[in-house]
N, C-alpha and C positions, 0 to 999 in steps of 0.2 A: 669929228670927221674921221679920225683914225680907226675907230671901232667898226664902222660899216665896211671900210676897205679890207680890214683884217678878216671880217666875217665872210665877205664875198670871196676873198682869195682862198679861205679855208674850204668853203663850199665847192669852189671850182676845183681845188686840189682833190677833195674827196670824190667828186664826180669823175675826175680823170683816173684816179686809182681804181674806182669801181668799174669803169669802162675797160680797163686793161685786164681785169679778171672776171669776165662774165661767168655766171653759173653755167655749168655744162650739164645739160639734161638731154641725153640722146633720145631721139624719138624715131621709131621705125615707121616707114611709110608702107602703104599697100604694096608698092613695088618691091620693097625689101622683103616683105613676107612672101610675095610671089616668087622672088628670086630664091629664097630659102627653100620653098616648096619644090621648085624646079631642080635645084641642086640635090635635094633629098631624093627625088624620083630618079635622077641620073645615077646617084650613088647606089641605090637599091638595084637598079637595072644592071649596073656594072657588076655588082656582087652576084646577082642571079646568073649572068652570063659566065662569069668566072667559075661559079659553082657547077654549072652545066658542063663547062669545058673540062673541069677536073674529074667529074663523074665519068664523062665519055673517055677520057684518057685512062682512068683506072680500069674501066670495063675493057678497053682495048688491051691494056697491058696484063691485067690479072684475071680477066674473065668477068662476065656480067653479074654473077652472084657472089663475088669474092668479098672478103673482109675489106679489101682496099676500096671497093665501090661503096660499101656501107660507110666506111670512114669518110670518104669523099662527100657522100650525101649528108652525113651528120655535120661535117665541117662547113659545107656549103650552106646548110640551113642556119647554122650559127652565124656565119658571116653575113647572110642576108638579114637575119634578125638584128644583128648589131648595126648594120648599115641603116636599117629602118629606125632603130632606137636613136642613133646619132642624128639622123635627119629630123625625126620628130622633135628632138631636143633643140635643134637649131631653129626650127619653125616656132616652137614655143617661146624660145628666147626672143625672137624677133617680135612675136605678138606681145610679149611682156613690155617691150620697149615702146609699143604703141599706146600703152595705158598711161593714165596720169601718174606722175612721179611717186605720189604717196602710196600707190597700190602695186608698183613694179616689184618691190622686194618680195612681197607675198607670192606674186605670180612666179617670180624666178625660183623661189623656194619650192613651190609646187612642181615646176618644170624639172627641177633637179631631182626631186623625190620620184617623179614619174620616170625619169631617165635611169635612175639607180634601180628601180623596180624592173624596168624593161631589160636592163643588162643582167640582173640576177635571174630573171626568167629565162633569158637566152642561155645563160650558163647552166642552169639547172636542167633545161631541156636537152642541152648538148650532152651532159653527163648521163641523163636517163636513157638516151638513145645509143650511146656507145656500147658496142658489144663487149 
């Protein structure tokens, strides 16, 4: 009689322990992806507005064809490109979370590689356009 009682209590204890530490697998919903898209669009729109404001300010202060205006345009373009890269990366990360767990890491690695490429492209473009 003692053997079944011990076995039952052991099984109950293991179930209790397993219940306290459930496997955490984050999954993004369509709402999470849509929220990331909206946030990305908002960030890009803010970067564009700020860039336009800076160009207008430079033109008013230094003249329409001045080096300051060119610098403001280059910096603004860079800021917009970086905002887009950041937003695209956040969207991709949310999409990766919606995939099955066994494919998430490859997706995240690709998203990170795409993000690094977009950042490098933005920096290269910025350097090429500076006078």
